[in-house]
N, CA, C and O atoms as a CHARMM CRD file, in Angstrom:
* protein
*
  320
    1    1 UNK  N     63.86700 197.90300 185.30300 PROA 1      0.00000
    2    1 UNK  CA    65.29100 198.23000 185.08300 PROA 1      0.00000
    3    1 UNK  C     66.11500 196.94200 185.43100 PROA 1      0.00000
    4    1 UNK  O     65.77700 196.22400 186.37200 PROA 1      0.00000
    5    2 UNK  N     67.13300 196.68900 184.69900 PROA 2      0.00000
    6    2 UNK  CA    68.04200 195.59000 184.97600 PROA 2      0.00000
    7    2 UNK  C     69.44400 196.15600 185.30200 PROA 2      0.00000
    8    2 UNK  O     69.95300 196.96900 184.53100 PROA 2      0.00000
    9    3 UNK  N     70.07000 195.75800 186.40400 PROA 3      0.00000
   10    3 UNK  CA    71.29400 196.29600 186.76300 PROA 3      0.00000
   11    3 UNK  C     72.46400 195.50000 186.15400 PROA 3      0.00000
   12    3 UNK  O     72.41400 194.27200 186.08900 PROA 3      0.00000
   13    4 UNK  N     73.53900 196.22200 185.70000 PROA 4      0.00000
   14    4 UNK  CA    74.75700 195.66600 185.13100 PROA 4      0.00000
   15    4 UNK  C     75.90700 196.28000 185.83200 PROA 4      0.00000
   16    4 UNK  O     75.95400 197.49800 186.00400 PROA 4      0.00000
   17    5 UNK  N     76.83000 195.48200 186.23900 PROA 5      0.00000
   18    5 UNK  CA    78.07800 195.85500 186.95300 PROA 5      0.00000
   19    5 UNK  C     79.20900 195.78400 186.00500 PROA 5      0.00000
   20    5 UNK  O     79.28500 194.84500 185.21400 PROA 5      0.00000
   21    6 UNK  N     80.13100 196.76800 186.04400 PROA 6      0.00000
   22    6 UNK  CA    81.29600 196.79000 185.23000 PROA 6      0.00000
   23    6 UNK  C     82.40300 197.57300 185.83800 PROA 6      0.00000
   24    6 UNK  O     82.16300 198.33700 186.77400 PROA 6      0.00000
   25    7 UNK  N     83.60900 197.42900 185.35800 PROA 7      0.00000
   26    7 UNK  CA    84.69800 198.31600 185.79700 PROA 7      0.00000
   27    7 UNK  C     85.11500 199.24000 184.67400 PROA 7      0.00000
   28    7 UNK  O     85.35800 198.77600 183.56000 PROA 7      0.00000
   29    8 UNK  N     85.20300 200.49500 184.92500 PROA 8      0.00000
   30    8 UNK  CA    85.52000 201.42500 183.84600 PROA 8      0.00000
   31    8 UNK  C     86.97000 201.20600 183.38400 PROA 8      0.00000
   32    8 UNK  O     87.86300 201.00300 184.20600 PROA 8      0.00000
   33    9 UNK  N     87.19700 201.25100 182.05000 PROA 9      0.00000
   34    9 UNK  CA    88.52500 200.98500 181.51700 PROA 9      0.00000
   35    9 UNK  C     88.76200 202.01700 180.47400 PROA 9      0.00000
   36    9 UNK  O     87.86000 202.36500 179.71100 PROA 9      0.00000
   37   10 UNK  N     89.98200 202.51900 180.43000 PROA 10     0.00000
   38   10 UNK  CA    90.40600 203.45900 179.40400 PROA 10     0.00000
   39   10 UNK  C     91.45600 202.78700 178.48900 PROA 10     0.00000
   40   10 UNK  O     92.35300 202.08600 178.95600 PROA 10     0.00000
   41   11 UNK  N     91.31100 203.02600 177.17000 PROA 11     0.00000
   42   11 UNK  CA    92.34900 202.45400 176.27800 PROA 11     0.00000
   43   11 UNK  C     93.17900 203.59100 175.74300 PROA 11     0.00000
   44   11 UNK  O     92.65000 204.62300 175.33200 PROA 11     0.00000
   45   12 UNK  N     94.52400 203.39500 175.75000 PROA 12     0.00000
   46   12 UNK  CA    95.44800 204.37700 175.20000 PROA 12     0.00000
   47   12 UNK  C     96.20000 203.72000 173.97300 PROA 12     0.00000
   48   12 UNK  O     96.74300 202.62300 174.10200 PROA 12     0.00000
   49   13 UNK  N     96.21800 204.37400 172.85400 PROA 13     0.00000
   50   13 UNK  CA    96.83800 203.89200 171.70600 PROA 13     0.00000
   51   13 UNK  C     98.24100 204.52700 171.61800 PROA 13     0.00000
   52   13 UNK  O     98.33300 205.75400 171.57600 PROA 13     0.00000
   53   14 UNK  N     99.27500 203.78900 171.59000 PROA 14     0.00000
   54   14 UNK  CA   100.61700 204.27200 171.50500 PROA 14     0.00000
   55   14 UNK  C    101.07600 204.43700 170.09000 PROA 14     0.00000
   56   14 UNK  O    100.51200 203.85600 169.16300 PROA 14     0.00000
   57   15 UNK  N    102.14200 205.26200 169.92300 PROA 15     0.00000
   58   15 UNK  CA   102.61700 205.47200 168.50000 PROA 15     0.00000
   59   15 UNK  C    103.14400 204.21700 167.80600 PROA 15     0.00000
   60   15 UNK  O    103.19000 204.13400 166.57900 PROA 15     0.00000
   61   16 UNK  N    103.54500 203.23100 168.63700 PROA 16     0.00000
   62   16 UNK  CA   104.03500 201.98600 168.03800 PROA 16     0.00000
   63   16 UNK  C    102.89900 201.04100 167.67300 PROA 16     0.00000
   64   16 UNK  O    103.13500 199.93600 167.18400 PROA 16     0.00000
   65   17 UNK  N    101.66700 201.47800 167.91000 PROA 17     0.00000
   66   17 UNK  CA   100.47500 200.67600 167.49100 PROA 17     0.00000
   67   17 UNK  C     99.97300 199.81100 168.63400 PROA 17     0.00000
   68   17 UNK  O     98.96300 199.12700 168.46300 PROA 17     0.00000
   69   18 UNK  N    100.62700 199.80400 169.79800 PROA 18     0.00000
   70   18 UNK  CA   100.18100 198.95500 170.89200 PROA 18     0.00000
   71   18 UNK  C     99.01800 199.70800 171.55500 PROA 18     0.00000
   72   18 UNK  O     98.83500 200.91500 171.40100 PROA 18     0.00000
   73   19 UNK  N     98.23700 198.89600 172.31400 PROA 19     0.00000
   74   19 UNK  CA    97.07400 199.47100 173.05700 PROA 19     0.00000
   75   19 UNK  C     97.22000 199.08200 174.54200 PROA 19     0.00000
   76   19 UNK  O     97.38700 197.90600 174.86700 PROA 19     0.00000
   77   20 UNK  N     97.15900 200.03800 175.39500 PROA 20     0.00000
   78   20 UNK  CA    97.23100 199.77600 176.82000 PROA 20     0.00000
   79   20 UNK  C     95.86000 200.03800 177.46800 PROA 20     0.00000
   80   20 UNK  O     95.27200 201.10000 177.26700 PROA 20     0.00000
   81   21 UNK  N     95.36000 199.07400 178.23900 PROA 21     0.00000
   82   21 UNK  CA    94.09000 199.22800 178.90600 PROA 21     0.00000
   83   21 UNK  C     94.34600 199.42400 180.36100 PROA 21     0.00000
   84   21 UNK  O     95.06800 198.63600 180.97100 PROA 21     0.00000
   85   22 UNK  N     93.73000 200.53600 180.99100 PROA 22     0.00000
   86   22 UNK  CA    93.90000 200.79600 182.38600 PROA 22     0.00000
   87   22 UNK  C     92.53800 201.02700 182.96900 PROA 22     0.00000
   88   22 UNK  O     91.68000 201.66100 182.35500 PROA 22     0.00000
   89   23 UNK  N     92.33900 200.50100 184.17700 PROA 23     0.00000
   90   23 UNK  CA    91.09300 200.80300 184.88100 PROA 23     0.00000
   91   23 UNK  C     91.20400 202.14800 185.53300 PROA 23     0.00000
   92   23 UNK  O     92.22700 202.52700 186.10200 PROA 23     0.00000
   93   24 UNK  N     90.06300 202.87800 185.42100 PROA 24     0.00000
   94   24 UNK  CA    90.11800 204.26600 185.86800 PROA 24     0.00000
   95   24 UNK  C     89.91400 204.30500 187.38800 PROA 24     0.00000
   96   24 UNK  O     90.36600 205.26500 188.01300 PROA 24     0.00000
   97   25 UNK  N     89.27500 203.34100 188.00600 PROA 25     0.00000
   98   25 UNK  CA    89.22800 203.18400 189.40800 PROA 25     0.00000
   99   25 UNK  C     89.02900 201.75200 189.76600 PROA 25     0.00000
  100   25 UNK  O     88.66200 200.94100 188.91600 PROA 25     0.00000
  101   26 UNK  N     89.25600 201.42800 190.97800 PROA 26     0.00000
  102   26 UNK  CA    89.12400 200.01800 191.37800 PROA 26     0.00000
  103   26 UNK  C     87.72200 199.60800 191.82200 PROA 26     0.00000
  104   26 UNK  O     87.47900 198.45400 192.17700 PROA 26     0.00000
  105   27 UNK  N     86.81600 200.56500 191.79500 PROA 27     0.00000
  106   27 UNK  CA    85.40800 200.23000 192.19700 PROA 27     0.00000
  107   27 UNK  C     84.58900 199.85000 191.01400 PROA 27     0.00000
  108   27 UNK  O     84.72300 200.43600 189.94000 PROA 27     0.00000
  109   28 UNK  N     83.77500 198.91800 191.18500 PROA 28     0.00000
  110   28 UNK  CA    82.84700 198.52600 190.07400 PROA 28     0.00000
  111   28 UNK  C     81.69900 199.55600 189.98800 PROA 28     0.00000
  112   28 UNK  O     81.21300 200.01700 191.02100 PROA 28     0.00000
  113   29 UNK  N     81.29400 199.89200 188.84900 PROA 29     0.00000
  114   29 UNK  CA    80.21600 200.83800 188.56400 PROA 29     0.00000
  115   29 UNK  C     78.96300 199.98000 188.23600 PROA 29     0.00000
  116   29 UNK  O     79.06400 198.85200 187.75500 PROA 29     0.00000
  117   30 UNK  N     77.81800 200.55400 188.51200 PROA 30     0.00000
  118   30 UNK  CA    76.58100 199.82900 188.22600 PROA 30     0.00000
  119   30 UNK  C     75.65300 200.79900 187.41500 PROA 30     0.00000
  120   30 UNK  O     75.44800 201.95100 187.79900 PROA 30     0.00000
  121   31 UNK  N     75.11400 200.28300 186.29500 PROA 31     0.00000
  122   31 UNK  CA    74.13600 201.07000 185.58400 PROA 31     0.00000
  123   31 UNK  C     72.84400 200.20900 185.55400 PROA 31     0.00000
  124   31 UNK  O     72.87000 198.98000 185.61600 PROA 31     0.00000
  125   32 UNK  N     71.77400 200.91000 185.46000 PROA 32     0.00000
  126   32 UNK  CA    70.42200 200.24100 185.31900 PROA 32     0.00000
  127   32 UNK  C     69.94200 200.58100 183.93600 PROA 32     0.00000
  128   32 UNK  O     69.94900 201.74500 183.53600 PROA 32     0.00000
  129   33 UNK  N     69.51400 199.54800 183.18500 PROA 33     0.00000
  130   33 UNK  CA    69.00000 199.67800 181.82000 PROA 33     0.00000
  131   33 UNK  C     67.55000 199.36500 181.79800 PROA 33     0.00000
  132   33 UNK  O     67.11400 198.38600 182.40300 PROA 33     0.00000
  133   34 UNK  N     66.80100 200.15300 181.12900 PROA 34     0.00000
  134   34 UNK  CA    65.33000 199.85100 180.92500 PROA 34     0.00000
  135   34 UNK  C     65.09500 198.51800 180.31600 PROA 34     0.00000
  136   34 UNK  O     65.66500 198.20800 179.27000 PROA 34     0.00000
  137   35 UNK  N     64.23400 197.67600 180.96100 PROA 35     0.00000
  138   35 UNK  CA    63.98000 196.32000 180.47900 PROA 35     0.00000
  139   35 UNK  C     63.19000 196.36000 179.20200 PROA 35     0.00000
  140   35 UNK  O     63.38000 195.48400 178.35800 PROA 35     0.00000
  141   36 UNK  N     62.30600 197.33000 179.00300 PROA 36     0.00000
  142   36 UNK  CA    61.35100 197.28200 177.94900 PROA 36     0.00000
  143   36 UNK  C     61.74500 198.14000 176.70700 PROA 36     0.00000
  144   36 UNK  O     60.86800 198.52800 175.93500 PROA 36     0.00000
  145   37 UNK  N     63.03700 198.43300 176.51500 PROA 37     0.00000
  146   37 UNK  CA    63.38500 199.28500 175.42100 PROA 37     0.00000
  147   37 UNK  C     63.12000 198.61900 174.08900 PROA 37     0.00000
  148   37 UNK  O     62.79500 199.30300 173.11900 PROA 37     0.00000
  149   38 UNK  N     63.25000 197.30100 174.01300 PROA 38     0.00000
  150   38 UNK  CA    63.01000 196.57400 172.73700 PROA 38     0.00000
  151   38 UNK  C     61.50100 196.64300 172.35400 PROA 38     0.00000
  152   38 UNK  O     61.14700 196.68700 171.17600 PROA 38     0.00000
  153   39 UNK  N     60.63500 196.65100 173.39000 PROA 39     0.00000
  154   39 UNK  CA    59.18800 196.84500 173.08700 PROA 39     0.00000
  155   39 UNK  C     58.92600 198.18600 172.42800 PROA 39     0.00000
  156   39 UNK  O     58.12200 198.30400 171.50300 PROA 39     0.00000
  157   40 UNK  N     59.63100 199.19700 172.93300 PROA 40     0.00000
  158   40 UNK  CA    59.47800 200.57200 172.34100 PROA 40     0.00000
  159   40 UNK  C     60.03100 200.58800 170.92600 PROA 40     0.00000
  160   40 UNK  O     59.49300 201.25800 170.04500 PROA 40     0.00000
  161   41 UNK  N     61.09700 199.85400 170.71700 PROA 41     0.00000
  162   41 UNK  CA    61.70100 199.86200 169.34100 PROA 41     0.00000
  163   41 UNK  C     60.67600 199.23500 168.37700 PROA 41     0.00000
  164   41 UNK  O     60.52600 199.71800 167.25400 PROA 41     0.00000
  165   42 UNK  N     60.01100 198.23300 168.76800 PROA 42     0.00000
  166   42 UNK  CA    59.00600 197.54300 167.86800 PROA 42     0.00000
  167   42 UNK  C     57.74000 198.43500 167.78200 PROA 42     0.00000
  168   42 UNK  O     57.11500 198.50700 166.72400 PROA 42     0.00000
  169   43 UNK  N     57.36700 199.09800 168.86500 PROA 43     0.00000
  170   43 UNK  CA    56.15900 199.97300 168.80300 PROA 43     0.00000
  171   43 UNK  C     56.32000 201.10600 167.82300 PROA 43     0.00000
  172   43 UNK  O     55.37300 201.40900 167.09700 PROA 43     0.00000
  173   44 UNK  N     57.44000 201.73300 167.76700 PROA 44     0.00000
  174   44 UNK  CA    57.64500 202.85100 166.88700 PROA 44     0.00000
  175   44 UNK  C     57.58900 202.43200 165.47300 PROA 44     0.00000
  176   44 UNK  O     57.14000 203.21900 164.64000 PROA 44     0.00000
  177   45 UNK  N     57.99300 201.29800 165.14100 PROA 45     0.00000
  178   45 UNK  CA    58.00700 200.71700 163.73500 PROA 45     0.00000
  179   45 UNK  C     56.57400 200.55600 163.26300 PROA 45     0.00000
  180   45 UNK  O     56.33700 200.59000 162.05500 PROA 45     0.00000
  181   46 UNK  N     55.60600 200.38100 164.15400 PROA 46     0.00000
  182   46 UNK  CA    54.19000 200.18400 163.75100 PROA 46     0.00000
  183   46 UNK  C     53.38900 201.47100 164.02300 PROA 46     0.00000
  184   46 UNK  O     52.18400 201.48700 163.77100 PROA 46     0.00000
  185   47 UNK  N     54.00400 202.53100 164.52000 PROA 47     0.00000
  186   47 UNK  CA    53.34700 203.82200 164.74900 PROA 47     0.00000
  187   47 UNK  C     52.63400 203.84200 166.06700 PROA 47     0.00000
  188   47 UNK  O     51.80600 204.71900 166.31300 PROA 47     0.00000
  189   48 UNK  N     52.94300 202.87200 166.93900 PROA 48     0.00000
  190   48 UNK  CA    52.36400 202.92900 168.31300 PROA 48     0.00000
  191   48 UNK  C     53.21800 203.79300 169.24600 PROA 48     0.00000
  192   48 UNK  O     54.40500 203.99200 168.98600 PROA 48     0.00000
  193   49 UNK  N     52.61200 204.31900 170.35400 PROA 49     0.00000
  194   49 UNK  CA    53.35100 205.18100 171.26600 PROA 49     0.00000
  195   49 UNK  C     54.50200 204.31000 171.87000 PROA 49     0.00000
  196   49 UNK  O     54.32500 203.12300 172.14600 PROA 49     0.00000
  197   50 UNK  N     55.65900 204.94300 172.05700 PROA 50     0.00000
  198   50 UNK  CA    56.84200 204.30000 172.66600 PROA 50     0.00000
  199   50 UNK  C     57.41000 205.07700 173.82500 PROA 50     0.00000
  200   50 UNK  O     58.37400 204.63200 174.45000 PROA 50     0.00000
  201   51 UNK  N     56.84000 206.22600 174.13200 PROA 51     0.00000
  202   51 UNK  CA    57.38300 207.10600 175.15000 PROA 51     0.00000
  203   51 UNK  C     57.40700 206.52500 176.51200 PROA 51     0.00000
  204   51 UNK  O     58.25600 206.93300 177.30400 PROA 51     0.00000
  205   52 UNK  N     56.55800 205.61500 176.86100 PROA 52     0.00000
  206   52 UNK  CA    56.47400 204.97700 178.14900 PROA 52     0.00000
  207   52 UNK  C     57.60300 203.92800 178.34100 PROA 52     0.00000
  208   52 UNK  O     57.84400 203.46700 179.45700 PROA 52     0.00000
  209   53 UNK  N     58.28600 203.56400 177.23700 PROA 53     0.00000
  210   53 UNK  CA    59.32100 202.52100 177.37000 PROA 53     0.00000
  211   53 UNK  C     60.66100 203.18500 177.45300 PROA 53     0.00000
  212   53 UNK  O     60.75000 204.41200 177.40800 PROA 53     0.00000
  213   54 UNK  N     61.72300 202.39100 177.57400 PROA 54     0.00000
  214   54 UNK  CA    63.09900 202.86100 177.68000 PROA 54     0.00000
  215   54 UNK  C     63.72400 203.19000 176.37200 PROA 54     0.00000
  216   54 UNK  O     64.86900 203.64000 176.33600 PROA 54     0.00000
  217   55 UNK  N     62.97200 202.97100 175.21700 PROA 55     0.00000
  218   55 UNK  CA    63.52900 203.27100 173.87000 PROA 55     0.00000
  219   55 UNK  C     63.42600 204.77000 173.67600 PROA 55     0.00000
  220   55 UNK  O     62.40200 205.38400 173.97700 PROA 55     0.00000
  221   56 UNK  N     64.53300 205.36500 173.15400 PROA 56     0.00000
  222   56 UNK  CA    64.52700 206.76800 172.81700 PROA 56     0.00000
  223   56 UNK  C     64.49800 207.03200 171.40900 PROA 56     0.00000
  224   56 UNK  O     63.61200 207.73800 170.92700 PROA 56     0.00000
  225   57 UNK  N     65.49600 206.46300 170.64600 PROA 57     0.00000
  226   57 UNK  CA    65.58300 206.71800 169.25300 PROA 57     0.00000
  227   57 UNK  C     66.59200 205.71400 168.63200 PROA 57     0.00000
  228   57 UNK  O     67.16500 204.89600 169.35100 PROA 57     0.00000
  229   58 UNK  N     66.79300 205.77800 167.36700 PROA 58     0.00000
  230   58 UNK  CA    67.89000 204.99800 166.74300 PROA 58     0.00000
  231   58 UNK  C     68.40700 205.72600 165.54300 PROA 58     0.00000
  232   58 UNK  O     67.70900 206.51900 164.91100 PROA 58     0.00000
  233   59 UNK  N     69.69100 205.42800 165.23300 PROA 59     0.00000
  234   59 UNK  CA    70.35900 205.96100 164.09800 PROA 59     0.00000
  235   59 UNK  C     70.68600 204.87100 163.13400 PROA 59     0.00000
  236   59 UNK  O     70.06900 203.80600 163.12300 PROA 59     0.00000
  237   60 UNK  N     71.67300 205.15700 162.32400 PROA 60     0.00000
  238   60 UNK  CA    72.09800 204.11100 161.27600 PROA 60     0.00000
  239   60 UNK  C     72.68100 202.82600 161.93900 PROA 60     0.00000
  240   60 UNK  O     72.45400 201.71200 161.46700 PROA 60     0.00000
  241   61 UNK  N     73.40900 203.01700 163.00500 PROA 61     0.00000
  242   61 UNK  CA    74.11800 201.82700 163.59200 PROA 61     0.00000
  243   61 UNK  C     73.92700 201.69800 165.11900 PROA 61     0.00000
  244   61 UNK  O     74.46300 200.76800 165.72100 PROA 61     0.00000
  245   62 UNK  N     73.18300 202.60500 165.74100 PROA 62     0.00000
  246   62 UNK  CA    72.96400 202.59700 167.16300 PROA 62     0.00000
  247   62 UNK  C     71.62800 202.78600 167.63600 PROA 62     0.00000
  248   62 UNK  O     70.79800 203.36000 166.93100 PROA 62     0.00000
  249   63 UNK  N     71.34800 202.33600 168.80700 PROA 63     0.00000
  250   63 UNK  CA    69.97200 202.66300 169.45200 PROA 63     0.00000
  251   63 UNK  C     70.26600 203.51300 170.67900 PROA 63     0.00000
  252   63 UNK  O     71.26400 203.30400 171.36800 PROA 63     0.00000
  253   64 UNK  N     69.39300 204.46800 170.94400 PROA 64     0.00000
  254   64 UNK  CA    69.43000 205.26600 172.12100 PROA 64     0.00000
  255   64 UNK  C     68.45400 204.65200 173.10100 PROA 64     0.00000
  256   64 UNK  O     67.29000 204.45700 172.75000 PROA 64     0.00000
  257   65 UNK  N     68.87200 204.34100 174.30100 PROA 65     0.00000
  258   65 UNK  CA    67.97800 203.77600 175.29900 PROA 65     0.00000
  259   65 UNK  C     68.23400 204.44700 176.64600 PROA 65     0.00000
  260   65 UNK  O     69.31500 204.99400 176.86700 PROA 65     0.00000
  261   66 UNK  N     67.22600 204.41000 177.57400 PROA 66     0.00000
  262   66 UNK  CA    67.29700 205.04100 178.83400 PROA 66     0.00000
  263   66 UNK  C     68.07200 204.19500 179.85500 PROA 66     0.00000
  264   66 UNK  O     67.81000 203.00100 180.00300 PROA 66     0.00000
  265   67 UNK  N     69.03200 204.82500 180.56100 PROA 67     0.00000
  266   67 UNK  CA    69.79700 204.17600 181.60300 PROA 67     0.00000
  267   67 UNK  C     69.96300 205.10400 182.80500 PROA 67     0.00000
  268   67 UNK  O     69.81700 206.32000 182.67300 PROA 67     0.00000
  269   68 UNK  N     70.26600 204.54100 183.97600 PROA 68     0.00000
  270   68 UNK  CA    70.48500 205.33700 185.12900 PROA 68     0.00000
  271   68 UNK  C     71.83700 204.84500 185.69800 PROA 68     0.00000
  272   68 UNK  O     72.08800 203.64900 185.84500 PROA 68     0.00000
  273   69 UNK  N     72.69300 205.84900 186.00900 PROA 69     0.00000
  274   69 UNK  CA    74.03700 205.52500 186.45600 PROA 69     0.00000
  275   69 UNK  C     74.26900 206.25000 187.83400 PROA 69     0.00000
  276   69 UNK  O     73.78600 207.36500 188.03000 PROA 69     0.00000
  277   70 UNK  N     74.97000 205.63800 188.72400 PROA 70     0.00000
  278   70 UNK  CA    75.27700 206.22900 190.02900 PROA 70     0.00000
  279   70 UNK  C     76.22300 207.42900 189.87800 PROA 70     0.00000
  280   70 UNK  O     76.26300 208.31800 190.72900 PROA 70     0.00000
  281   71 UNK  N     76.98700 207.43000 188.76500 PROA 71     0.00000
  282   71 UNK  CA    78.01000 208.53900 188.57000 PROA 71     0.00000
  283   71 UNK  C     77.36600 209.72000 187.83500 PROA 71     0.00000
  284   71 UNK  O     77.65200 210.88200 188.12400 PROA 71     0.00000
  285   72 UNK  N     76.48300 209.39100 186.87100 PROA 72     0.00000
  286   72 UNK  CA    75.96300 210.48200 186.02200 PROA 72     0.00000
  287   72 UNK  C     74.47200 210.67000 186.20400 PROA 72     0.00000
  288   72 UNK  O     73.92300 211.52000 185.50300 PROA 72     0.00000
  289   73 UNK  N     73.78000 209.99000 187.04200 PROA 73     0.00000
  290   73 UNK  CA    72.33800 210.12600 187.13100 PROA 73     0.00000
  291   73 UNK  C     71.65300 209.53100 185.89400 PROA 73     0.00000
  292   73 UNK  O     72.17500 208.62200 185.24700 PROA 73     0.00000
  293   74 UNK  N     70.50700 210.05500 185.59800 PROA 74     0.00000
  294   74 UNK  CA    69.70000 209.61300 184.41300 PROA 74     0.00000
  295   74 UNK  C     70.45600 210.01400 183.16100 PROA 74     0.00000
  296   74 UNK  O     70.98100 211.12600 183.09700 PROA 74     0.00000
  297   75 UNK  N     70.52800 209.16100 182.18100 PROA 75     0.00000
  298   75 UNK  CA    71.25200 209.48300 180.95000 PROA 75     0.00000
  299   75 UNK  C     70.82800 208.61300 179.81000 PROA 75     0.00000
  300   75 UNK  O     69.94900 207.76300 179.95000 PROA 75     0.00000
  301   76 UNK  N     71.42100 208.81400 178.74100 PROA 76     0.00000
  302   76 UNK  CA    71.09800 208.14200 177.43600 PROA 76     0.00000
  303   76 UNK  C     72.29000 207.28200 177.09100 PROA 76     0.00000
  304   76 UNK  O     73.42400 207.76000 177.10700 PROA 76     0.00000
  305   77 UNK  N     72.06100 206.05200 176.78800 PROA 77     0.00000
  306   77 UNK  CA    73.11700 205.08800 176.40100 PROA 77     0.00000
  307   77 UNK  C     72.82500 204.71500 174.97700 PROA 77     0.00000
  308   77 UNK  O     71.69800 204.40700 174.58900 PROA 77     0.00000
  309   78 UNK  N     73.93400 204.75700 174.18600 PROA 78     0.00000
  310   78 UNK  CA    73.80100 204.28500 172.74700 PROA 78     0.00000
  311   78 UNK  C     74.52200 202.92900 172.67700 PROA 78     0.00000
  312   78 UNK  O     75.60000 202.71600 173.23200 PROA 78     0.00000
  313   79 UNK  N     73.87800 202.08200 171.99100 PROA 79     0.00000
  314   79 UNK  CA    74.41600 200.64400 171.90900 PROA 79     0.00000
  315   79 UNK  C     74.25300 200.19900 170.46100 PROA 79     0.00000
  316   79 UNK  O     73.23400 200.44600 169.81600 PROA 79     0.00000
  317   80 UNK  N     75.31100 199.52500 169.97300 PROA 80     0.00000
  318   80 UNK  CA    75.24300 199.04500 168.56300 PROA 80     0.00000
  319   80 UNK  C     74.57000 197.68400 168.58300 PROA 80     0.00000
  320   80 UNK  O     74.39200 197.06700 167.53300 PROA 80     0.00000
């Protein structure tokens, strides 16, 4: 797993078309992302088992990969 640190941010779209970004808290959050998810992506294309990797699935424009968050516990992250 590789750790990534970020600050949660919310975007609000106003009627005049402007966008306001606000941090939801002042604390940085950390998620851990499975290092081997790309190996699983390649394995499934060739029919090999991928369940032991962090790769879960993919759709038309996103990949589902395994992550762990201090706020939400184990979860699924979709990434374009």
